[in-house]
C-alpha positions in Angstrom: 213.2 55.5 46.6 215.0 58.2 48.1 218.0 56.2 48.7 218.1 55.3 45.0 217.8 58.8 43.8 220.5 60.2 46.2 223.6 59.3 43.9 221.8 61.1 41.0 221.0 64.1 43.3 224.6 64.2 44.3 225.9 64.1 40.8 223.4 66.8 39.7 224.7 69.0 42.5 228.3 68.3 41.5 227.6 69.1 37.9 225.9 72.3 38.8 228.8 73.3 41.3 231.3 72.5 38.5 229.3 74.8 36.0 229.6 77.7 38.3 233.3 77.4 38.4 233.8 77.5 34.7 230.6 79.3 33.4 230.9 82.4 31.0 231.9 85.6 32.8 229.8 88.9 32.5 230.8 90.9 29.4 233.7 93.4 30.1 235.5 91.3 32.7 239.0 89.8 32.4 239.8 93.1 30.6 243.2 93.6 29.2 243.6 97.2 27.9 246.1 98.4 25.4 249.3 100.1 26.5 248.4 103.8 26.6 250.6 106.9 26.8 251.4 107.4 30.6 250.0 110.8 31.4 250.4 112.6 34.7 251.4 109.5 36.5 251.9 109.6 40.2 253.2 106.9 42.6 251.6 107.1 46.1 252.3 105.1 49.3 251.0 104.8 52.8 253.8 103.9 55.0 253.7 102.4 58.4 257.0 101.7 60.4 258.8 101.4 63.7 261.5 103.8 65.0 264.5 102.5 67.0 262.4 102.8 70.2 259.8 100.5 68.8 257.3 103.3 68.4 255.0 103.1 65.3 254.7 105.8 62.7 252.1 106.3 60.0 252.6 108.4 57.1 249.6 108.4 54.5 249.0 110.2 51.2 246.6 107.9 49.2 243.2 108.8 50.7 244.4 112.5 51.0 244.7 112.3 47.1 241.3 110.6 46.7 239.5 113.3 48.6 241.4 115.9 46.5 240.2 114.3 43.4 236.6 114.4 44.7 236.9 118.1 45.5 238.3 118.9 42.0 235.7 117.1 40.2 232.6 118.8 38.6 231.0 116.2 36.4 231.9 112.7 37.5 233.1 110.7 40.4 233.0 107.0 40.3 234.1 105.0 43.4 234.6 101.2 43.5 235.9 100.0 46.8 235.8 96.6 48.4 235.8 97.5 52.1 233.8 100.7 52.7 232.7 100.6 56.4 233.8 101.3 60.1 234.0 97.8 61.1 236.5 97.0 63.9 237.9 93.7 64.9 238.5 92.5 68.5 241.3 95.0 68.9 240.4 98.5 67.4 243.1 99.6 65.0 241.6 102.8 63.7 244.0 105.4 62.7 241.6 107.4 60.5 237.7 107.3 60.0 238.4 106.7 56.3 234.8 105.5 55.6 233.2 108.5 56.9 235.7 110.8 55.5 235.0 109.4 52.0 231.2 109.5 52.6 231.0 113.1 53.8 233.5 114.2 51.0 231.0 112.6 48.3 227.9 114.0 49.8 229.4 117.5 50.3 230.4 117.4 46.4 226.9 116.3 45.4 225.4 119.1 47.4 227.7 121.7 45.9 227.3 120.3 42.3 223.8 118.8 42.2 224.3 117.9 38.6 227.3 115.8 39.1 227.2 112.1 38.4 228.4 110.4 41.3 228.5 106.6 41.5 229.5 104.2 44.3 230.1 100.4 43.7 231.0 98.1 46.5 230.8 94.7 47.8 227.8 93.2 49.6 230.1 92.2 52.5 229.8 95.8 53.8 226.1 95.0 54.4 226.8 91.6 55.7 225.0 90.3 52.4 221.8 92.1 53.3 221.8 91.3 56.9 222.7 94.5 58.3 222.3 98.1 56.7 225.3 100.2 56.6 224.6 103.9 57.4 227.3 105.1 55.1 225.4 103.7 52.2 222.0 104.8 53.5 223.3 108.4 53.8 224.9 108.4 50.2 221.5 107.2 48.6 219.5 109.9 50.6 221.8 112.5 49.1 221.2 111.2 45.6 224.2 109.1 45.2 223.4 105.7 43.9 225.2 102.7 45.6 225.5 99.6 43.7 226.3 96.3 45.7 228.1 93.9 43.2 226.0 90.9 42.0 228.1 88.0 43.2 225.8 85.4 41.8 226.9 86.5 38.3 230.6 85.6 39.1 232.2 82.3 39.2 232.4 80.2 42.4 235.8 79.7 44.0 234.7 77.3 46.6 232.7 74.8 44.7 232.5 72.4 47.6 230.1 74.8 49.3 228.8 77.3 46.8 226.6 75.0 44.7 224.7 73.9 48.0 224.3 77.7 48.9 222.9 78.6 45.4 220.2 75.9 45.6 219.2 75.6 49.3 220.1 79.2 50.9 220.2 82.0 48.2 216.6 81.6 47.2 215.4 82.6 50.8 217.3 85.8 50.7 218.5 87.6 53.9 217.3 90.0 56.5 218.1 91.7 59.6 218.4 89.3 62.6 219.9 88.9 65.9 220.8 85.2 65.6 224.6 85.4 65.6 227.3 87.9 66.6 228.3 90.2 63.8 231.7 88.9 62.8 233.1 92.3 61.9 231.7 94.7 64.4 229.0 95.5 66.7 225.4 94.0 66.9 224.2 90.8 65.6 223.3 89.2 62.3 221.3 86.2 60.6 222.7 82.8 60.1 222.2 83.6 56.3 224.8 86.3 56.5 227.4 83.6 57.6 226.2 81.3 54.9 226.7 83.8 52.4 230.2 84.7 53.7 231.3 81.1 53.1 231.2 81.6 49.3 234.6 83.4 49.6 234.0 85.7 46.8 234.2 89.5 46.3 234.4 92.5 44.3 237.9 93.2 45.5 238.5 96.5 43.3 239.9 99.6 44.7 239.5 102.4 42.1 238.3 106.0 41.8 237.5 107.7 38.6 237.0 111.7 38.5 237.1 114.3 36.1 239.5 117.5 36.5 238.9 120.2 34.2 239.0 118.9 30.6 240.6 115.6 31.8 239.5 112.3 33.2 241.7 111.1 36.0 241.9 107.9 38.0 243.6 106.2 40.9 244.1 102.5 41.3 245.3 101.2 44.7 245.6 98.5 47.3 243.8 100.6 50.0 240.4 100.5 51.2 238.3 103.2 52.8 237.9 100.9 56.0 238.6 102.4 59.4 240.0 99.0 60.7 242.4 99.0 58.0 243.7 102.6 58.0 247.0 102.0 59.5 247.9 99.4 56.8 250.8 99.9 54.3 249.4 100.5 50.7 250.4 101.7 47.4 248.6 103.6 44.5 249.1 104.9 41.0 247.2 108.2 39.8 247.1 108.9 36.2 245.0 110.8 33.5 244.4 110.1 29.8 243.3 107.2 27.8 244.0 104.5 30.5 241.4 106.3 32.7 238.8 105.8 30.0 239.7 102.1 29.9 239.3 101.9 33.6 235.8 103.5 33.2 234.9 100.9 30.7 235.8 98.3 32.9 233.7 99.7 35.9 230.7 100.2 33.6 230.7 96.5 32.9 230.4 95.9 36.7 227.4 98.4 36.9 225.7 96.7 33.9 225.8 93.1 35.3 225.0 94.4 38.8 221.9 96.5 37.7 223.4 99.8 38.5 223.0 103.2 37.0 225.6 103.7 34.4 226.9 107.3 34.3 226.3 109.5 31.2 229.5 111.5 30.4 231.3 113.1 27.4 232.6 110.6 24.8 236.2 109.6 25.2 238.7 111.9 23.1 240.6 110.4 20.3 243.9 108.9 21.6 247.1 108.0 20.1 247.5 104.5 18.6 249.7 102.1 20.6 252.3 102.2 17.6 252.9 105.8 18.1 253.8 105.3 21.8 256.9 103.2 21.0 259.6 104.2 23.4 257.4 106.3 25.6 256.2 105.3 29.2 253.0 103.4 28.7 250.3 102.5 31.2 247.8 99.6 30.8 244.8 98.5 32.7 244.2 94.9 33.6 241.4 93.1 35.4 240.8 89.6 36.8 242.9 86.9 35.0 244.5 89.6 32.8 246.5 90.6 35.9 248.0 86.9 36.1 248.9 87.1 32.5 250.6 90.3 32.8 252.5 89.3 35.9 253.7 86.1 34.5 254.9 88.0 31.4 257.0 90.3 33.7 258.5 87.5 35.6 259.2 85.3 32.6 260.8 88.1 30.8 263.5 88.7 33.5 267.1 87.4 32.4 270.1 86.6 34.4 271.6 89.8 36.2 268.0 91.5 36.1 265.9 92.1 39.2 262.3 91.3 40.3 261.1 92.8 43.3 257.8 91.9 44.9 255.8 93.2 48.1 252.8 91.0 48.7 250.1 90.8 51.3 249.3 87.3 50.1 251.2 85.3 47.9 250.0 81.6 47.0 249.2 81.3 43.3 251.2 78.1 42.1 251.8 79.7 38.7 253.5 82.8 40.2 255.4 80.9 42.7 256.7 78.5 40.1 257.7 81.5 37.7 259.5 83.2 40.7 261.5 79.9 41.3 262.4 79.6 37.8 263.4 83.2 37.4 265.8 82.8 40.5 267.3 79.5 39.1 268.2 81.3 35.8 270.0 84.0 37.5 267.4 86.7 38.3 267.8 88.5 41.7 264.4 88.0 43.1 263.4 89.6 46.4 260.0 89.1 47.9 258.7 91.1 51.0 255.8 89.4 52.6 253.2 90.2 55.2 254.0 87.7 58.0 250.3 86.8 58.2 250.4 86.8 62.0 247.3 88.9 63.0 244.3 90.7 61.4 241.9 93.0 63.4 242.9 91.6 66.8 242.8 88.0 65.8 245.9 85.8 65.6 246.6 84.1 62.2 248.6 81.0 61.5 250.9 82.3 58.9 249.2 80.6 56.0 250.0 81.0 53.0 252.8 83.4 53.2 255.1 81.4 55.6 255.0 78.0 53.9 255.4 80.0 50.5 258.3 81.9 51.9 259.9 78.6 52.8 259.7 77.3 49.3 260.8 80.4 47.7 263.9 80.5 50.3 265.0 77.0 49.3 264.7 77.9 45.5 267.2 80.8 46.1 264.7 83.7 46.3 265.7 86.4 49.1 262.7 86.7 51.5 262.0 89.3 54.3 258.9 89.8 56.4 257.2 93.2 57.1 257.7 94.3 60.7 254.0 94.7 61.4 252.4 95.5 64.9 248.6 95.1 64.5 248.5 96.7 61.0 249.1 94.7 57.7 251.6 95.1 54.8 248.6 95.3 52.3 250.5 96.1 49.0 250.2 93.9 45.9 253.2 95.4 44.0 255.9 93.9 41.6 258.8 95.8 39.7 261.1 94.2 36.9 264.2 96.1 36.2 266.2 95.0 33.1 269.8 95.4 32.1 268.9 98.2 29.6 267.5 100.7 32.2 263.8 99.7 31.4 261.3 98.7 34.1 257.7 97.3 34.4 255.8 97.9 37.5 252.4 96.2 38.4 250.2 97.3 41.3 246.6 97.4 42.3 244.0 95.5 44.2 245.0 92.0 43.2 246.5 89.6 45.7 248.7 87.0 44.2 246.3 84.0 45.0 244.1 81.5 43.0 241.0 83.4 43.9 242.3 86.9 43.1 244.2 85.9 39.7 241.8 83.1 38.3 238.7 85.0 37.3 236.7 84.5 40.7 237.1 87.8 42.3 236.8 91.2 40.6 240.3 92.7 40.6 241.8 95.9 39.0 245.7 96.3 38.7 247.7 98.7 36.3 251.0 98.0 34.5 253.5 100.8 34.0 256.5 100.6 31.7 259.2 102.9 30.9 262.9 103.9 31.7 263.6 103.3 35.4 264.2 107.1 35.6 260.7 107.8 34.9 259.6 109.4 38.2 256.7 107.1 39.2 258.9 103.9 38.3 261.9 105.4 40.4 259.6 106.2 43.2 258.2 102.7 43.4 261.8 101.3 43.2 263.0 103.6 46.2 259.8 102.7 48.1 260.6 99.1 48.0 264.3 99.6 48.8 263.4 101.7 51.8 261.5 98.8 53.3 264.0 96.1 52.3 267.1 97.9 53.8 265.1 99.8 56.6 266.6 103.0 55.4 266.6 106.2 57.4 266.4 104.4 60.7 263.0 103.2 60.1 262.0 99.4 60.6 259.8 98.3 58.0 261.1 94.5 57.6 262.9 91.9 59.4 264.9 88.8 58.4 263.5 85.6 57.0 264.3 83.7 60.2 262.0 85.9 62.4 258.9 84.5 61.1 260.1 81.3 59.4 257.8 78.3 59.5 259.1 75.1 57.8 256.6 72.7 59.3 255.2 70.1 57.0 251.7 70.3 58.1 251.4 74.0 57.3 252.7 73.4 53.9 250.0 70.7 53.4 247.2 73.0 54.7 248.3 75.7 52.5 248.2 73.5 49.3 244.7 72.0 50.2 243.3 75.5 50.8 244.7 77.1 47.7 243.5 74.0 45.5 240.0 73.7 46.9 239.1 77.3 47.6 238.4 76.5 51.1 240.3 79.5 52.5 239.8 83.3 53.0 242.8 84.2 50.7 
């Protein structure tokens, strides 16, 4: 009897798994805001580099700015951050205790202004999916600051070969503290169910802060996490005010809504200029989830012969993006790609996938490729700039890695698109930031030649393609 039913049970499991790959997304995701007037825009970067003696230097400004935004707020602070913890890997890489700096700043502001609405959204990875309480979140809640852990079950599954099984046979039993297995991210031990949840390979990967400042609403979108173990990483951010900040707030309210969080009540959005009236002015646009891919493909596909596309990427594996970069190079666009070599992460050696196989494919297609000269830390930016022949530029940056999982409506992601003359301050600063790394200017070593980490082995290329196509990967 059981043997005759097994094919039907497997079919039902396959259909169930397939549904959760394509099911409707919660309202408010895959958001593509209109181009808004670019107000008070500031480009920020955390730089890590080597001097001529091989000594590492770290220069940071992103979380200094975040802490300043919190200190200036009086009515609202909303934080949505993927990694918000002090976990360390096998080899500690702490430069700053960012997680505690952020926690203490939020609590201090709430104590000083008790009527302030402060909301924190994060990913359940920080609590090992319910297997290990995080003291940062415990202290925030005790101070009257609600912490919402994103409801992953509402999201689509990027790993259907496993996630359907997990939804049926593991999730109904929940999770709890246990000492069954070693904590994969730090000290202590956790339950087996924490590991089983981890294998879903999904995340609220956003990195956003929204805060009022006087009569304005300001925001910052970044690639940086308040994670102690990531505090030496290179990252970028864009800070801004105005209508785009309200668009960003709307996209965050959507996450609170489907995750059961407390939605902040704040004054209504002021009237904003229509898109038509912004013709010729620098504009800023908020994009989330797959809208990021659409914006990025539009940038690359718009580039013509003699123009330039520059990219700095922690992970690059999405087949649509890779094909667009190759096509651009073949029609005469100067394409330069700076990649993290994917050689280490928190003390663990990595095998170079996906970036090294992708770097090989790009190099063969005429794309210029260099690698970040990392030493323990990672080149964690997700940044692209298109400069045309008429002095106009488009820059995209944010949380979104250029991979299937990050670009195809599986993870939660937020990026911003800034358009305007290349002389516009934030665009020019972004251009110079990339050139500093590409050319190793001022005696600082940021990058090395393609040959340094080239890996042209067929088995790595096959491994990458299988992992990207199936979702059986961490990228």
